[in-house]
VOBA-1610 file (N, C-alpha, C; in pm, whole numbers, padded with zeros to 5 digits, always signed):
BEGIN
Met-04499-00779+04024Met-04545-00891+04109Met-04520-01024+04041Lys-04555-01028+03908Lys-04536-01152+03833Lys-04388-01184+03819Asn-04307-01080+03790Asn-04164-01103+03775Asn-04103-01153+03905Ser-04148-01095+04018Ser-04097-01138+04147Ser-04134-01284+04174Phe-04259-01319+04145Phe-04302-01458+04164Phe-04223-01552+04074Trp-04204-01511+03948Trp-04131-01595+03852Trp-03985-01612+03895Ser-03924-01503+03947Ser-03786-01513+03994Ser-03774-01607+04112Arg-03868-01597+04207Arg-03864-01687+04323Arg-03890-01831+04280Phe-03981-01847+04184Phe-04015-01981+04138Phe-03894-02048+04073Leu-03825-01972+03986Leu-03707-02027+03920Leu-03592-02045+04019Gly-03582-01953+04115Gly-03471-01958+04209Gly-03474-02078+04300Arg-03589-02141+04321Arg-03600-02254+04412Arg-03563-02386+04343Arg-03558-02387+04210Arg-03530-02510+04137Arg-03380-02519+04111Thr-03334-02638+04075Thr-03194-02651+04038Thr-03171-02580+03906Phe-03044-02545+03880Phe-03014-02472+03757Phe-03050-02555+03634Arg-03022-02685+03638Arg-03055-02771+03523Arg-03206-02774+03500Met-03282-02788+03609Met-03428-02789+03596Met-03479-02655+03546Asn-03417-02547+03592Asn-03458-02415+03543Asn-03439-02404+03392Leu-03324-02454+03344Leu-03295-02447+03201Leu-03392-02533+03121Leu-03416-02656+03168Leu-03510-02744+03098Leu-03651-02685+03100Trp-03688-02631+03213Trp-03821-02570+03225Trp-03834-02451+03129Thr-03731-02371+03119Thr-03734-02255+03029Thr-03746-02297+02884Val-03665-02398+02844Val-03671-02447+02705Val-03809-02505+02676Gly-03859-02587+02768Gly-03989-02650+02747Gly-04101-02549+02736Leu-04101-02451+02826Leu-04207-02351+02824Leu-04198-02263+02700Ser-04074-02235+02657Ser-04057-02156+02534Ser-04113-02231+02415Leu-04088-02363+02410Leu-04142-02444+02301Leu-04294-02444+02303Val-04352-02458+02423Val-04498-02459+02434Val-04556-02327+02384Ile-04495-02216+02426Ile-04544-02085+02382Ile-04530-02070+02231Ala-04412-02113+02179Ala-04390-02103+02035Ala-04489-02187+01957Leu-04514-02309+02004Leu-04611-02396+01936Leu-04751-02336+01942Ala-04788-02281+02055Ala-04921-02222+02068Ala-04938-02106+01971Val-04836-02019+01966Val-04842-01905+01874Val-04842-01953+01729Gly-04756-02055+01702Gly-04747-02109+01565Gly-04877-02170+01519Ile-04941-02245+01607Ile-05069-02309+01571Ile-05175-02203+01546Ala-05178-02100+01632Ala-05276-01993+01613Ala-05256-01922+01480Val-05129-01894+01447Val-05099-01828+01319Val-05132-01919+01202Ser-05103-02048+01219Ser-05130-02145+01111Ser-05278-02151+01079Phe-05362-02157+01183Phe-05507-02159+01159Phe-05552-02032+01087Lys-05494-01918+01128Lys-05533-01792+01066Lys-05494-01787+00920Val-05369-01835+00891Val-05320-01834+00752Val-05400-01928+00665Asn-05425-02048+00717Asn-05500-02148+00639Asn-05643-02103+00613Ser-05697-02022+00703Ser-05834-01973+00680Ser-05839-01870+00568Leu-05723-01808+00544Leu-05718-01707+00438Leu-05680-01767+00303Ser-05622-01884+00301Ser-05575-01945+00176Ser-05584-02095+00185Asn-05615-02157+00073Asn-05626-02303+00071Asn-05493-02370+00041Gly-05395-02296-00002Gly-05266-02357-00038Gly-05170-02359+00077Tyr-05050-02404+00042Tyr-04946-02413+00146Tyr-04836-02309+00127Lys-04870-02206+00040Lys-04764-02109+00011Lys-04733-02019+00133Tyr-04825-02019+00234Tyr-04800-01935+00352Tyr-04746-02015+00472Asn-04709-02141+00448Asn-04659-02222+00561Asn-04527-02170+00615Tyr-04447-02109+00526Tyr-04317-02058+00572Tyr-04337-01945+00672Ile-04450-01872+00658Ile-04479-01766+00755Ile-04500-01827+00894Thr-04568-01940+00896Thr-04591-02010+01023Thr-04460-02050+01087Met-04365-02099+01005Met-04235-02143+01058Met-04158-02024+01116Ile-04163-01912+01044Ile-04092-01792+01092Ile-04150-01746+01226Val-04284-01745+01233Val-04350-01705+01357Val-04317-01802+01469Leu-04311-01932+01437Leu-04280-02034+01537Leu-04141-02014+01595Val-04043-01998+01505Val-03904-01979+01550Val-03889-01848+01627Ser-03952-01743+01573Ser-03942-01613+01640Ser-04004-01618+01779Ser-04119-01683+01791Ser-04185-01694+01922Ser-04098-01769+02021Phe-04033-01876+01974Phe-03945-01953+02063Phe-03828-01867+02111Met-03765-01795+02017Met-03648-01714+02052Met-03685-01601+02149Ile-03798-01536+02121Ile-03840-01427+02209Ile-03875-01480+02349Ser-03948-01590+02355Ser-03985-01649+02485Ser-03862-01694+02561Phe-03769-01761+02492Phe-03647-01810+02556Phe-03563-01694+02609His-03554-01588+02527His-03477-01470+02570His-03537-01406+02695Leu-03668-01390+02695Leu-03733-01326+02809Leu-03719-01409+02936Met-03731-01542+02921Met-03727-01628+03040Met-03584-01656+03089Thr-03484-01636+03003Thr-03345-01654+03046Thr-03278-01521+03080Lys-03354-01415+03072Lys-03297-01282+03099Lys-03241-01274+03240Arg-03312-01330+03337Arg-03266-01327+03477Arg-03140-01411+03494Ile-03135-01526+03427Ile-03016-01612+03437Ile-02894-01540+03381Ile-02912-01477+03262Ile-02801-01403+03202Ile-02758-01288+03292Arg-02857-01221+03352Arg-02826-01110+03443Arg-02745-01160+03563Asp-02782-01275+03618Asp-02710-01330+03733Asp-02569-01373+03695Phe-02553-01434+03576Phe-02419-01470+03528Phe-02334-01344+03513Thr-02394-01239+03459Thr-02321-01112+03443Thr-02281-01055+03578Ala-02372-01063+03676Ala-02342-01012+03811Ala-02225-01088+03873Ile-02224-01221+03855Ile-02114-01302+03908Ile-01984-01265+03840Ser-01988-01252+03706Ser-01868-01218+03630Ser-01813-01082+03672Gln-01900-00983+03682Gln-01855-00849+03722Gln-01804-00847+03865Gly-01871-00923+03953Gly-01826-00930+04091Gly-01687-00990+04103Ile-01662-01099+04027Ile-01530-01163+04030Ile-01423-01068+03977Glu-01456-00995+03870Glu-01360-00900+03813Glu-01324-00791+03914Arg-01424-00739+03985Arg-01397-00634+04084Arg-01317-00689+04202Met-01345-00814+04242Met-01267-00876+04349Met-01123-00897+04305Ala-01104-00938+04179Ala-00969-00960+04126Ala-00889-00831+04122Glu-00959-00719+04110Glu-00892-00588+04108Glu-00864-00536+04249Gly-00901-00615+04350Gly-00873-00576+04489Gly-00993-00534+04569Gly-01110-00530+04507Gly-01230-00490+04579Gly-01294-00605+04654Leu-01227-00652+04759Leu-01277-00768+04833Leu-01398-00736+04919Ser-01431-00608+04932Ser-01552-00572+05006Ser-01678-00586+04921Val-01660-00612+04790Val-01774-00629+04699Val-01845-00760+04732Arg-01977-00758+04731Arg-02056-00880+04752Arg-02155-00894+04637Ile-02169-01017+04588Ile-02261-01046+04478Ile-02400-01068+04537Ser-02493-00981+04499Ser-02629-00990+04549Ser-02711-01079+04456Met-02764-01189+04510Met-02838-01284+04426Met-02940-01358+04511Asp-03066-01353+04467Asp-03175-01419+04538Asp-03209-01550+04467Arg-03119-01646+04480Arg-03139-01777+04417Arg-03102-01886+04517Glu-03166-02002+04502Glu-03135-02116+04588Glu-03082-02234+04508Asp-03052-02212+04380Asp-02999-02321+04297Asp-02847-02316+04296Glu-02785-02391+04200Glu-02640-02397+04194Glu-02577-02260+04174Leu-02642-02177+04093Leu-02590-02043+04067Leu-02589-01959+04194Gly-02695-01972+04274Gly-02700-01901+04401Gly-02593-01949+04497Arg-02568-02082+04496Arg-02464-02136+04585Arg-02325-02092+04541Val-02305-02081+04408Val-02177-02030+04358Val-02155-01887+04406Ala-02259-01803+04394Ala-02247-01664+04439Ala-02220-01657+04590Ser-02290-01739+04668Ser-02269-01741+04813Ser-02127-01786+04846Gly-02078-01887+04772Gly-01942-01935+04795Gly-01838-01830+04763Ile-01859-01756+04653Ile-01766-01649+04617Ile-01768-01539+04723Asn-01887-01504+04770Asn-01898-01401+04876Asn-01827-01444+05003Ala-01846-01571+05041Ala-01781-01623+05162Ala-01630-01622+05146Met-01582-01662+05028Met-01438-01663+05002Met-01381-01521+05010Ala-01453-01425+04948Ala-01407-01285+04952Ala-01404-01232+05095Gln-01505-01271+05174Gln-01510-01225+05314Gln-01393-01282+05394Arg-01363-01411+05371Arg-01249-01472+05443Arg-01117-01408+05401Leu-01102-01384+05270Leu-00979-01320+05222Leu-00965-01179+05278Glu-01076-01106+05281Glu-01073-00970+05335Glu-01035-00971+05482Ala-01093-01066+05558Ala-01061-01076+05701Ala-00915-01115+05722Gln-00866-01208+05638Gln-00728-01253+05650Gln-00630-01140+05618Ile-00659-01067+05511Ile-00572-00955+05473Ile-00575-00847+05581Ser-00694-00819+05634Ser-00706-00720+05741Ser-00627-00763+05865Lys-00635-00894+05896Lys-00561-00946+06011Lys-00411-00933+05989Glu-00366-00965+05867Glu-00223-00955+05837Glu-00175-00811+05845Arg-00260-00719+05799Arg-00223-00577+05807Arg-00214-00532+05952Gln-00308-00579+06034Gln-00305-00543+06176Gln-00181-00600+06244Leu-00146-00724+06207Leu-00025-00785+06264Leu+00099-00708+06223Glu+00101-00667+06096Glu+00215-00590+06047Glu+00223-00456+06119Gln+00107-00392+06138Gln+00103-00266+06210Gln+00147-00284+06355Ser+00104-00396+06415Ser+00143-00424+06554Ser+00294-00445+06564Lys+00351-00514+06465Lys+00496-00536+06465Lys+00570-00403+06455Met+00521-00315+06367Met+00586-00185+06352Met+00575-00104+06481Glu+00457-00109+06545Glu+00440-00037+06671Glu+00530-00096+06779Leu+00543-00230+06779Leu+00628-00296+06877Leu+00773-00253+06859Ile+00820-00252+06734Ile+00958-00213+06705Ile+00980-00067+06744Thr+00882+00019+06710Thr+00893+00161+06745Thr+00897+00180+06896Gly+00808+00109+06966Gly+00804+00119+07111Gly+00932+00070+07176Ile+00982-00043+07127Ile+01107-00098+07182Ile+01222+00000+07161Ser+01231+00052+07038Ser+01340+00145+07006Ser+01337+00267+07097His+01217+00321+07116His+01204+00443+07198His+01237+00416+07344Asp+01183+00306+07397Asp+01199+00279+07541Asp+01339+00232+07576Leu+01408+00169+07483Leu+01544+00123+07512Leu+01647+00233+07488Arg+01617+00324+07396Arg+01714+00428+07361Arg+01743+00520+07479Thr+01639+00557+07554Thr+01656+00657+07661Thr+01751+00609+07771Pro+01727+00493+07834Pro+01822+00450+07938Pro+01959+00414+07881Leu+01961+00362+07759Leu+02090+00326+07699Leu+02174+00451+07674Thr+02110+00559+07630Thr+02181+00685+07608Thr+02237+00738+07740Ser+02157+00725+07847Ser+02204+00771+07980Ser+02324+00689+08026Ile+02317+00557+08007Ile+02428+00470+08048Ile+02556+00507+07974Ile+02543+00526+07842Ile+02661+00563+07762Ile+02717+00697+07810Gly+02628+00792+07842Gly+02674+00923+07889Gly+02749+00913+08020Tyr+02695+00838+08117Tyr+02762+00823+08246Tyr+02894+00748+08232Val+02895+00642+08152Val+03019+00566+08132Val+03126+00653+08066Asp+03083+00737+07973Asp+03179+00827+07906Asp+03238+00926+08007Leu+03153+00976+08098Leu+03204+01066+08202Leu+03303+00995+08293Leu+03274+00870+08326Leu+03364+00793+08412Leu+03495+00762+08341Arg+03487+00727+08211Arg+03608+00695+08135Arg+03699+00817+08123Ser+03639+00934+08104Ser+03719+01056+08087Ser+03750+01123+08221Arg+03706+01058+08331Arg+03729+01109+08467Arg+03674+01252+08483Ser+03558+01274+08424Ser+03497+01408+08431Ser+03407+01419+08554Tyr+03465+01405+08668Tyr+03393+01421+08794Tyr+03483+01496+08892Arg+03419+01568+08983Arg+03494+01656+09072Arg+03559+01582+09187Asp+03487+01484+09243Asp+03540+01415+09359Asp+03484+01273+09362Ala+03520+01201+09467Ala+03478+01060+09480Ala+03327+01049+09496Asp+03265+01148+09562Asp+03119+01142+09580Asp+03046+01151+09446Glu+03092+01243+09359Glu+03029+01255+09227Glu+03056+01130+09143Gln+03175+01074+09157Gln+03206+00950+09086Gln+03110+00839+09129Gln+03088+00828+09260Gln+02997+00725+09310Gln+02854+00750+09261Arg+02815+00878+09254Arg+02680+00910+09204Arg+02665+00869+09058Phe+02770+00891+08978Phe+02766+00847+08838Phe+02753+00695+08829Ile+02828+00626+08915Ile+02823+00480+08915Ile+02684+00431+08955Asp+02628+00493+09060Asp+02494+00454+09106Asp+02388+00479+08998Asn+02400+00594+08932Asn+02303+00625+08825Asn+02316+00528+08708Thr+02440+00493+08676Thr+02463+00396+08568Thr+02401+00262+08603Tyr+02424+00220+08727Tyr+02366+00092+08771Tyr+02214+00097+08769Ser+02157+00210+08816Ser+02011+00225+08818Ser+01953+00217+08677Lys+02018+00285+08582Lys+01971+00281+08444Lys+01985+00142+08384Ala+02093+00072+08421Ala+02113-00064+08369Ala+02005-00159+08422Val+01972-00145+08552Val+01866-00227+08611Val+01733-00197+08543Tyr+01708-00068+08520Tyr+01584-00029+08452Tyr+01579-00086+08310Leu+01694-00081+08242Leu+01701-00135+08106Leu+01672-00285+08106Lys+01726-00355+08205Lys+01699-00499+08216Lys+01551-00526+08240Ser+01489-00443+08326Ser+01347-00463+08354Ser+01262-00441+08229Leu+01302-00342+08146Leu+01231-00319+08020Leu+01244-00440+07928Ile+01366-00492+07918Ile+01389-00608+07831Ile+01312-00728+07882Asp+01308-00745+08014Asp+01231-00857+08072Asp+01082-00843+08039Asp+01031-00719+08051Asp+00890-00696+08018Asp+00861-00725+07872Leu+00949-00678+07785Leu+00930-00701+07642Leu+00937-00850+07609Phe+01032-00918+07670Phe+01045-01062+07645Phe+00922-01137+07694Glu+00875-01100+07814Glu+00758-01167+07870Glu+00634-01139+07785Tyr+00622-01015+07739Tyr+00504-00981+07659Tyr+00503-01056+07527Thr+00617-01062+07458Thr+00622-01132+07329Thr+00596-01281+07347Arg+00643-01338+07459Arg+00616-01480+07485Arg+00467-01503+07507Leu+00406-01417+07587Leu+00265-01434+07618Leu+00176-01406+07498Ser+00207-01301+07422Ser+00124-01266+07307Ser+00136-01369+07196Gly+00248-01445+07194Gly+00263-01551+07094Gly+00173-01669+07122Gly+00128-01685+07244Gly+00033-01791+07280Gly+00094-01929+07283Ala+00226-01939+07277Ala+00289-02070+07269Ala+00353-02113+07401Val+00338-02031+07507Val+00402-02061+07634Val+00310-02149+07718Pro+00352-02273+07748Pro+00266-02360+07829Pro+00266-02316+07976Leu+00160-02347+08045Leu+00148-02313+08187Leu+00201-02427+08273Arg+00270-02389+08380Arg+00315-02488+08479Arg+00217-02482+08597Leu+00110-02556+08584Leu-00001-02545+08678Leu+00023-02623+08807Gln-00013-02559+08917Gln-00009-02622+09049Gln-00130-02574+09129Lys-00180-02662+09213Lys-00291-02622+09300Lys-00232-02561+09427Val-00264-02435+09451Val-00206-02362+09564Val-00316-02283+09635Ser-00281-02238+09755Ser-00370-02150+09831Ser-00343-02007+09787Ile-00441-01945+09724Ile-00424-01808+09678Ile-00408-01713+09797Arg-00479-01742+09905Arg-00469-01655+10024Arg-00327-01655+10079Asp-00267-01776+10094Asp-00130-01784+10146Asp-00032-01712+10052Leu-00054-01728+09922Leu+00035-01666+09824Leu+00026-01514+09832Leu-00095-01462+09846Leu-00113-01317+09855Leu-00057-01261+09986Glu-00069-01339+10094Glu-00012-01294+10221Glu+00140-01279+10210Gln+00204-01374+10143Gln+00349-01367+10124Gln+00386-01247+10037Met+00310-01225+09930Met+00337-01113+09841Met+00317-00980+09913Ala+00212-00971+09995Ala+00186-00848+10070Ala+00299-00819+10168Phe+00350-00924+10233Phe+00461-00910+10328Phe+00586-00855+10258Glu+00613-00904+10136Glu+00731-00860+10063Glu+00713-00721+10003Phe+00589-00685+09971Phe+00564-00557+09904Phe+00550-00441+10002Glu+00517-00471+10127Glu+00489-00366+10225Glu+00604-00268+10245Pro+00731-00313+10256Pro+00841-00216+10272Pro+00853-00120+10154Ile+00829-00170+10032Ile+00836-00083+09914Ile+00726+00022+09920Ala+00607-00021+09964Ala+00495+00072+09974Ala+00523+00180+10079Lys+00574+00140+10196Lys+00601+00236+10303Lys+00708+00336+10261Glu+00805+00289+10184Glu+00911+00377+10135Glu+00853+00489+10048Asn+00739+00461+09985Asn+00673+00560+09899Asn+00550+00622+09966Arg+00544+00613+10101Arg+00437+00675+10181Arg+00299+00620+10147Val+00294+00491+10128Val+00167+00424+10098Val+00150+00307+10195Glu+00034+00298+10256Glu+00002+00185+10343Glu-00059+00072+10260Leu-00025-00051+10298Leu-00081-00168+10229Leu-00177-00238+10324Ala-00303-00248+10284Ala-00405-00316+10365Ala-00457-00435+10286Ser-00482-00544+10357Ser-00532-00665+10290Ser-00656-00717+10360Ser-00747-00769+10279Ser-00870-00831+10329Ser-00886-00962+10253Leu-00822-01068+10306Leu-00811-01194+10233Leu-00903-01302+10286Gly-00973-01277+10397Gly-01063-01377+10451Gly-00990-01492+10517Gln-01064-01595+10555Gln-01007-01709+10626Gln-00993-01832+10538Ala-01073-01842+10433Ala-01067-01960+10347Ala-00938-01960+10266Glu-00890-02081+10232Glu-00766-02093+10156Glu-00780-02038+10015Ala-00899-02051+09958Ala-00924-02007+09820Ala-00823-02069+09726Ser-00817-02201+09726Ser-00720-02272+09642Ser-00761-02266+09495Ala-00660-02264+09407Ala-00685-02261+09262Ala-00567-02326+09193Thr-00590-02373+09071Thr-00485-02434+08990Thr-00430-02328+08896Ile-00307-02283+08924Ile-00249-02171+08849Ile-00101-02197+08821Asp-00046-02116+08732Asp+00099-02107+08715Asp+00146-02002+08815Ile+00213-02046+08921Ile+00248-01957+09032Ile+00333-01839+08985Glu+00435-01867+08905Glu+00526-01761+08861Glu+00451-01653+08783Lys+00364-01696+08692Lys+00291-01599+08611Lys+00186-01525+08694Phe+00122-01596+08785Phe+00023-01531+08873Phe+00089-01423+08956Val+00205-01455+09015Val+00278-01357+09096Val+00315-01235+09011Arg+00358-01262+08887Arg+00395-01152+08797Arg+00274-01060+08771Ala+00159-01120+08748Ala+00039-01041+08720Ala+00000-00954+08840Val-00001-01014+08960Val-00040-00939+09080Val+00064-00831+09111Glu+00192-00862+09095Glu+00297-00762+09117Glu+00279-00643+09024Asn+00244-00670+08899Asn+00222-00561+08804Asn+00106-00472+08848Leu+00000-00534+08900Leu-00114-00456+08949Leu-00074-00372+09071Leu+00004-00431+09161Leu+00048-00359+09280Leu+00140-00243+09244Met+00235-00267+09152Met+00326-00161+09112Met+00252-00049+09039Asn+00153-00086+08961Asn+00073+00016+08893Asn-00002+00102+08995Ala-00058+00037+09098Ala-00128+00111+09203Ala-00032+00201+09280Leu+00089+00150+09306Leu+00188+00228+09380Leu+00231+00352+09302Lys+00252+00335+09172Lys+00297+00447+09089Lys+00195+00560+09085Phe+00067+00525+09082Phe-00036+00625+09057Phe-00125+00653+09177Ser-00086+00605+09296Ser-00163+00635+09417Ser-00134+00776+09467Leu-00234+00836+09529Leu-00211+00963+09598Leu-00120+00937+09717Lys-00029+01031+09746Lys+00066+01015+09856Lys+00040+01122+09962Pro+00024+01087+10088Pro+00014+00948+10138Pro-00118+00886+10095Gly-00118+00752+10092Gly-00238+00684+10048Gly-00240+00540+10094Thr-00336+00465+10044Thr-00353+00325+10083Thr-00383+00240+09960Ile-00318+00125+09955Ile-00349+00023+09854Ile-00413-00093+09928Arg-00527-00137+09882Arg-00597-00246+09947Arg-00603-00367+09853Ile-00573-00485+09909Ile-00584-00611+09834Ile-00700-00690+09893Arg-00793-00730+09807Arg-00906-00811+09853Arg-00911-00942+09774Leu-00966-01043+09839Leu-00980-01175+09777Leu-01124-01221+09793Lys-01184-01268+09685Lys-01321-01319+09695Lys-01339-01438+09601Glu-01437-01522+09634Glu-01469-01641+09554Glu-01617-01636+09516Glu-01644-01672+09390Glu-01784-01682+09346Glu-01791-01755+09212Asp-01890-01844+09200Asp-01922-01913+09075Asp-01801-01983+09013Gly-01721-02050+09096Gly-01607-02124+09043Gly-01489-02038+09004Phe-01493-01910+09037Phe-01384-01818+09005Phe-01329-01756+09133Ile-01201-01721+09127Ile-01135-01649+09235Ile-01094-01512+09183Ser-01122-01409+09259Ser-01090-01272+09218Ser-00994-01208+09316Val-00886-01152+09263Val-00792-01071+09341Val-00816-00926+09299Ile-00852-00842+09396Ile-00888-00703+09365Ile-00786-00610+09430Val-00725-00525+09350Val-00628-00426+09397Val-00692-00288+09382Glu-00708-00218+09497Glu-00777-00090+09497Glu-00683+00021+09543Asn-00699+00138+09487Asn-00623+00255+09530Asn-00694+00382+09484Arg-00651+00494+09541Arg-00702+00624+09498Arg-00590+00702+09430Gly-00624+00762+09317Gly-00527+00841+09243Gly-00596+00955+09171Glu-00522+01020+09083Glu-00582+01127+09003Glu-00681+01066+08904Pro-00800+01125+08889Pro-00898+01071+08794Pro-00845+01071+08651Ile-00894+00978+08572Ile-00855+00971+08431Ile-00981+00984+08345Thr-00961+01016+08220Thr-01074+01032+08128Thr-01119+00895+08077Glu-01237+00893+08017Glu-01287+00768+07958Glu-01195+00720+07847Glu-01138+00814+07771Glu-01047+00777+07662Glu-00921+00712+07717Gln-00866+00766+07825Gln-00749+00705+07889Gln-00782+00567+07943Glu-00901+00555+08001Glu-00943+00427+08058Glu-00949+00318+07951Lys-00992+00355+07830Lys-01003+00258+07721Lys-00867+00200+07682His-00761+00280+07702His-00629+00240+07652His-00535+00189+07761Leu-00583+00177+07884Leu-00493+00138+07994Leu-00427+00003+07972Phe-00498-00090+07906Phe-00442-00224+07885Phe-00370-00237+07750Asp-00362-00127+07674Asp-00289-00132+07547Asp-00140-00135+07574Arg-00068-00211+07493Arg+00077-00216+07513Arg+00140-00082+07477Phe+00242-00046+07551Phe+00318+00078+07537Phe+00236+00202+07571Tyr+00115+00181+07628Tyr+00037+00299+07665Tyr+00087+00349+07800Lys+00117+00477+07805Lys+00165+00537+07930Lys+00074+00653+07967Ala+00033+00653+08093Ala-00051+00763+08141Ala+00034+00888+08157Asp-00031+00997+08185Asp+00038+01124+08208Asp+00140+01109+08320Asp+00265+01149+08293Asp+00371+01135+08394Asp+00340+01210+08523Ser+00258+01314+08514Ser+00227+01392+08634Ser+00146+01312+08735Arg+00084+01200+08690Arg+00004+01119+08780Arg+00089+01020+08859Ser+00212+00996+08815Ser+00293+00890+08876Ser+00384+00945+08985Thr+00439+00851+09062Thr+00532+00885+09169Thr+00669+00917+09111Pro+00725+01035+09137Pro+00854+01073+09078Pro+00967+00975+09112Arg+00962+00913+09230Arg+01071+00826+09273Arg+01069+00691+09203Ile+00957+00659+09138Ile+00947+00531+09069Ile+00957+00555+08920Gln+01056+00492+08856Gln+01074+00512+08713Gln+00955+00456+08635Ala+00916+00529+08532Ala+00808+00482+08445Ala+00854+00359+08368Gly+00762+00268+08345Gly+00796+00147+08271Gly+00775+00164+08122Ala+00770+00051+08053Ala+00752+00053+07908Ala+00606+00061+07868Gly+00517+00066+07966Gly+00374+00066+07934Gly+00323-00073+07902Leu+00388-00175+07961Leu+00350-00313+07932Leu+00294-00386+08053Gly+00304-00326+08172Gly+00266-00397+08295Gly+00124-00449+08294Leu+00027-00362+08265Leu-00113-00404+08266Leu-00143-00497+08149Ser-00076-00473+08036Ser-00096-00561+07920Ser-00048-00702+07950Ile+00067-00713+08017Ile+00120-00844+08056Ile+00027-00911+08156Ala-00020-00835+08254Ala-00110-00892+08356Ala-00237-00947+08291Arg-00294-00873+08198Arg-00415-00922+08130Arg-00385-01045+08046Ser-00271-01048+07978Ser-00235-01166+07898Ser-00222-01290+07986Ile-00162-01274+08104Ile-00149-01386+08197Ile-00286-01434+08242Ala-00374-01340+08276Ala-00510-01377+08319Ala-00583-01451+08209Gln-00574-01402+08087Gln-00643-01466+07974Gln-00583-01601+07942Gln-00454-01617+07964Gln-00391-01746+07941Gln-00443-01851+08039His-00486-01807+08155His-00546-01897+08255His-00696-01917+08233Gly-00751-01850+08133Gly-00895-01858+08110Gly-00974-01753+08186Gly-00905-01651+08236Gly-00971-01543+08310Gly-00953-01410+08240Asp-00957-01302+08317Asp-00941-01169+08259Asp-00918-01068+08371Ile-00889-00945+08332Ile-00875-00835+08428Ile-00971-00724+08387Ala-01045-00673+08484Ala-01140-00564+08458Ala-01106-00447+08550Leu-01137-00328+08503Leu-01113-00207+08581Leu-01245-00138+08612Lys-01261-00101+08739Lys-01372-00015+08779Lys-01312+00116+08828His-01351+00225+08765His-01294+00356+08799His-01406+00458+08818Gln-01400+00528+08929Gln-01499+00632+08955Gln-01436+00743+09038Arg-01420+00859+08976Arg-01369+00978+09044Arg-01239+00952+09119Gly-01145+00888+09053Gly-01014+00866+09112Gly-01002+00741+09196Phe-01110+00666+09212Phe-01103+00538+09282Phe-01087+00428+09178Phe-00978+00351+09191Phe-00945+00247+09094Phe-00954+00110+09160Ala-01018+00016+09092Ala-01025-00122+09140Ala-00998-00215+09023Phe-00879-00276+09021Phe-00844-00374+08919Phe-00877-00513+08972Glu-00960-00586+08900Glu-01002-00719+08943Glu-00942-00826+08851Leu-00853-00907+08909Leu-00794-01021+08838Leu-00880-01144+08868Arg-00948-01195+08766Arg-01045-01304+08786Arg-00996-01429+08714Leu-00981-01538+08791Leu-00930-01664+08736Leu-01021-01779+08775Pro-01033-01880+08687Pro-01109-01999+08725Pro-01033-02079+08830Arg-01106-02145+08919Arg-01040-02221+09026Arg-00969-02344+08971Gly-01025-02404+08867Gly-00967-02525+08810Gly-00892-02496+08682Lys-00834-02599+08626Lys-00758-02588+08501Lys-00852-02564+08385Asp-00820-02465+08303Asp-00899-02440+08182Asp-00847-02532+08072Pro-00929-02622+08018Pro-00882-02720+07919Pro-00841-02659+07786Arg-00868-02530+07763Arg-00835-02471+07634Arg-00687-02438+07621Phe-00612-02434+07733Phe-00476-02386+07728Phe-00376-02498+07756Lys-00260-02483+07689Lys-00156-02584+07700Lys-00088-02576+07837Thr-00052-02692+07889Thr+00016-02698+08017Thr+00133-02793+08008Leu+00221-02782+08106Leu+00332-02877+08117Leu+00301-02980+08224
//
């Protein structure tokens, strides 16, 4: 109890005051002990031959008192020294534990804060490096497959390894289809890297979201019908105007629609809804498909994440697994986000954007 009180008492003073207080108190204790010994010695002898004993006791008392009262300071210096050594060896998770409010305590707190920042920075750099490696791996894998097919078909055409004109035309059509798919992958990758870099300014315009969605629904309906899916819209009567980058907004909604089309039950229905609340506009794309697990749901917005191929429409080629990731990046760049509600195969992706310009993001 006394040691705890003494530690708290010393910890609240400045380091200089602690040192002066320790020296002063040690002197007082030494003098008190020395005087007591001196009286005792003088009572036993009338001469001064025992005065040296008093001096020895005085010095010894001072040294013992000073040592005892500076023991905590020495311990704290040792803790700081050992902590710095362990951090220098790479142990940035080490923290110096010290209950002081003086300069020594602030030094320990500063070292801990520095170690924490360094640890966070190194962790961030490692994550970035890991992300780069995953990006390169994903790009290599997704580009290799269609490129290999294109080379194979072109080689067959060059060597005239086809039976008739119909097979030749089929090879040409397949080559063109793979080339278009390859271009779409490259476009997705380019768009994702631009958005994830955070350096792409927005070209903001105030537009009617309802009118924009009506136009998109009109253009998307033939594609949906071709895949035995009906497109239904519930956009209301209000204009629901918002300040957005039209090109990026269209890209985000198209990605949501294509995702719904790929994974909808056939025949089925995709519904687009529009709602306004609390200064935000929400575009909701709903569809029914095969249920997914909670683990799959967690990763739907991860880049290069691809759901089970058995859930998708065979006639629609699988993408690079970037569509939802790009859509979310666009929403976040506008100061909004995308959320998913899923229950027993019912999917509702909600793209939520602020009606006005978000001052945090760069614009042209």
